[in-house]
Structures are given as C-alpha cells and as structure tokens.
MARLO-600790 format. One line per 10 residues: number of its first residue (from 1); their letters; for each residue y, z, x of C-alpha. Coordinates in nm, 2 decimals, padded with zeros to 4 digits. Each point is the difference from the previous one (the first is absolute). Example, Ala and Ser with C-alpha at 12.3 -4.5 7.8 and 13.67 -1.06 7.14 Angstrom:
! MARLO-600790
1) as) -00.45:00.78:01.23 ~ 00.34:-00.07:00.14
***
This chain:
! MARLO-600790
1) xxxxxxxxxx) 03.99:01.00:-02.31 ~ -00.08:-00.08:00.36 ~ -00.27:00.27:00.01 ~ -00.19:-00.18:-00.28 ~ 00.03:-00.33:00.20 ~ -00.13:00.17:00.32 ~ -00.28:00.17:-00.19 ~ -00.10:-00.33:-00.16 ~ 00.01:-00.18:00.34 ~ -00.21:00.28:00.15
11) xxxxxxxxxx) -00.26:-00.04:-00.27 ~ -00.02:-00.37:00.05 ~ -00.04:00.03:00.37 ~ -00.27:00.27:-00.04 ~ -00.19:-00.23:-00.24 ~ 00.02:-00.29:00.24 ~ -00.12:00.21:00.29 ~ -00.29:00.13:-00.21 ~ -00.10:-00.35:-00.11 ~ 00.01:-00.14:00.35
21) xxxxxxxxxx) -00.33:00.16:00.07 ~ -00.17:-00.24:-00.24 ~ 00.15:-00.30:00.18 ~ -00.19:00.04:00.32 ~ -00.29:-00.22:00.10 ~ -00.31:00.10:00.19 ~ -00.01:-00.03:00.37 ~ -00.11:-00.33:00.15 ~ 00.08:-00.19:-00.32 ~ -00.33:00.09:-00.16
31) xxxxxxxxxx) -00.03:-00.03:-00.38 ~ -00.09:00.31:-00.20 ~ -00.24:-00.03:-00.29 ~ -00.19:00.25:-00.21 ~ -00.34:00.11:00.12 ~ -00.28:-00.07:-00.24 ~ -00.03:00.31:-00.21 ~ -00.37:00.05:00.07 ~ 00.09:00.03:00.37 ~ 00.24:00.30:-00.05
41) xxxxxxxxxx) -00.08:00.37:00.02 ~ 00.01:00.06:-00.37 ~ 00.10:00.32:-00.18 ~ 00.07:00.10:-00.36 ~ -00.25:-00.09:-00.26 ~ -00.37:00.01:00.10 ~ -00.20:-00.32:00.01 ~ -00.19:00.10:-00.31 ~ 00.33:00.05:-00.19 ~ 00.13:-00.34:00.11
51) xxxxxxxxxx) -00.32:-00.18:-00.10 ~ 00.00:00.18:-00.34 ~ 00.36:-00.09:-00.07 ~ -00.04:-00.36:00.10 ~ -00.32:-00.03:-00.21 ~ 00.20:00.14:-00.30 ~ 00.26:-00.28:00.06 ~ 00.27:00.21:00.16 ~ 00.20:-00.11:00.30 ~ 00.02:00.27:00.27
61) xxxxxxxxxx) 00.33:-00.01:00.19 ~ -00.03:-00.01:00.38 ~ 00.25:00.05:00.28 ~ -00.01:-00.03:00.38 ~ 00.19:00.18:00.26 ~ 00.01:-00.06:00.38 ~ 00.12:00.30:00.19 ~ 00.14:-00.09:00.34 ~ -00.17:00.28:00.18 ~ -00.34:-00.05:-00.17
71) xxxxxxxxxx) -00.25:-00.27:00.10 ~ -00.13:-00.08:-00.35 ~ 00.15:-00.13:-00.33 ~ -00.04:00.26:-00.28 ~ -00.08:-00.13:-00.34 ~ 00.07:00.20:-00.31 ~ -00.17:-00.04:-00.34 ~ 00.24:00.11:-00.27 ~ 00.37:00.03:00.00 ~ 00.00:00.38:-00.03
81) xxxxxxxx) -00.20:00.04:00.32 ~ 00.23:-00.24:00.18 ~ 00.31:00.18:-00.11 ~ -00.14:00.35:00.07 ~ -00.10:-00.11:00.36 ~ 00.35:-00.14:00.07 ~ 00.16:00.33:-00.10 ~ -00.19:00.20:00.26
***
C-alpha cells in the first residue's frame, strides 16, 4: 500500500515541477504579448490559399511560436503545419 502512496506522491511532485516552468516571468519585469501576425515569419499555407479561404468565408487557424535561440517569431497558418513543426 505504501508503494502506491509513494508512486502517487512522485507523480504529483513531477507534475508540479513540470508546471513550474509556466510560472516564470520575463527578465526585468517586462510584459509578454503576441506579435502582430503580419510581423511573423509565416509558414504553412501560401498567401494565395489564405486569401481564397478567407474570401470563401473560412477562418484560417494561426499559431505563433517564439524559440529562445531564434531571433524571430514564427507564425503558422493551419493547425496541421503547427503540430508537424513542433514534432520535429
């Protein structure tokens, strides 16, 4: 029975440690905010595809990622492109 208790406690501790990375704030007390999407390096759908989809009344999902070792914010058109890029 104690093994289950220790395993449960270990899982809770591991989750708390993993979640603590999201509780940090930027250096110098700066506020983080999304970059305007038209200022990102975009990938995924082409500009023509985005315009055609929007003209047809569709909403094109977008995502942004800031990599700590990369100077620019990367913008993704389409969820599939965003997920595929995160897997690599």
